[in-house]
C-alpha angles and dihedrals in degrees: 000000000000114000115238116239116254123242091255091053091050091049091051091051092051091052091050091049090050091051091048090050090052092048091048092048091051090048090051091049091049090049091049090049091049091049091049091049091048091048091052090050091051093048096044093083120075090211121087109269124193133185110209129192125228087262091059096253126133115252099172141000138183130237093264089061090054090051095048095045099034092228127114121244096254090055093049097049112091095020127108115275094220094059093079096061128083089234107040093177092056089047091053091049090054091049091051090048089058090055094047097044102024093241145023127213130206094346106176116233139146124232114217117216118213089245092056099262114140124211118196110220142173109232118217121180145162134189121250128208136224126230091279092054095251121136106264101175147301138291110210134182130185121209113210107233098177093119091045090053090048090050091049091050091048089049091051091050091048091048091051091047090048091050090051091049092047091050089049091047091048090051092049091047090050090049091047093048090049090050092049090049093050095045093045091048092048092048092059093071098059091043090055089047092051092048091047094053091047088055091047092051091051092049098043103032104018091106093058099038117102119236090259091057092049089052090054091051090053089051090051092047093048091047090050092051091048090049089050091053091048091051091048091052091048090052091048092050092050092050098051096081097023097055123045118189128201114285123218143156121272139151116278087213089065091060091049094050093047092050093047091049091058091045097049096109093057092041093052093043091055096038092234119176112220118204115193118190116236124241096028110184133249112258135198127228146067104332097205095051095043087049087057090052091056092042093050094046092049092045089050091050091051091050094049097042089097128246093241096046107130095202110023113192137176125192125198123189150107133259138182118256121173091339093308133109110247119190121207143190111197130187134180093222137123095303131213134262113250091235088063097052094100094039095062091061093055118097116266092358112137126175111248091213091057099049094079092051104039103024131230126323138162094262092225101097099091091039089058090047091052093048092049092048092049089046086059092051095257138108137227132212139155144220117211147139132191110279092004101087128242135265119200114201126192139172132209130207115251120246112287116252 
């Protein structure tokens, strides 16, 4: 017969049950606190967040997931994670990739809403482990990239529109260059005719013309020659981008020597000292056009050296700037105001302050220089100040591989 517990034994059991109840209550409170903390962590992100079991089923979601899918949390839990994407097979592949590699980054997917709306996302996920250290499942988030897609689409449309505008601009430039070429070419004939008749008048009637009439003929002849030079510069400008000649390697020093040889009369007449740097490099390009660059820059330096300069000097060389060869032509002449730097490279723009000191010109020389340099993939700029001389710098593209 089973012995009945004593009062003391019953009292001891009651105390133990009370302690167990307290421990259980504390455990429940701790669990509730942990669940609350976990829920707040899950909800803190504005992106859809899903906890997925090792079987691929949803065990928890946040509010953002409900919004993007259109289903409440209790309907989502227990269902397959891949069912809520427009391409379930691709979603499963991403999920398996997480298990094989431990994580996945910026995996492109599309979430399908129950009303048919589609949200493009970048899926990011990592595995999580249980107390034993075994992989228990996956934490996954999906970043909505709708605005990014819209921006990319807008960018593509803008790029296509820009390409169309550039093609249209290129066609118009080609048409304009062709027009300038034709007009300039056609204008040469009447200029030659005018100059020819002026010569005939001088020869046939010069002996009977009064001095005033001879002066008018000189004006006509000078104007015709200036017009001829303007037409020649227009033709040269129109040809730079329309006609490409064969490029090759040649010494830069050769261009300088050839240009100086042609300019010797002006150099000697002005007593200009020319300093040419030794060991000038070999360059690559269209020799004739680059020769014109050097010739125009030297001619410009001679013009702007100043008539009253007691020791006129021009330096030609090359220096290293930011790892690139930079060529220069430097004079100690009258200089240029900084506000006029851009103006001098525009066609037929001449500085009023310089006309009195250097005489008239077509105003196209530096424009041609700039176009030739840019045609060779380089750029040109200058440093100058009134009374402090000018230095023109330019670069050239290296030989293509």
